[in-house]
C-alpha positions, 0 to 999 in steps of 0.5 A: 149370143151376139147382140148389136145396136142399131141406132138413129137420132129418135130411137133404135133397136137391139138385135140378137142373132140366134140360130139364123133368127133375129129377135129385137128390142126397139126403143125411142129416145125422148131425151138425152137422158131417157129412152123408152123401150117400146117393143120385144119381138122374139121369133117362136123358134127361139121362145124359152131360150133366154133371148128376150132376157138377154136383150133386156139385160143388154138394154140395162147395161146400155143405159148404165154406160150411157148414163140414161134411164129407161121408161118400160112401155114394153109389157115384156120389158116391163115385167122383167124389170119388176123382176129384177129389182137391181135394175132400179137404178136405170128403170123409171116408172 
């Protein structure tokens, strides 16, 4: 699965291209050290294939590499972060 980053000064999104479909996880940057994940969108054709989970893990890895924290406003990401206690080093709130 190929995940790309699209970033602008106020935020961005992570995009997964799978089987001709596009899934996304969007975020807003509140400071150099904090992003808010606010939306995860996975088309019905990709449900149950781990695409949302892959986007969430990509966001966590980006935060670790970039040295910032994630505030999980998105219900999907928040639920994933509660299942993955090992993400606690970058997930706040």
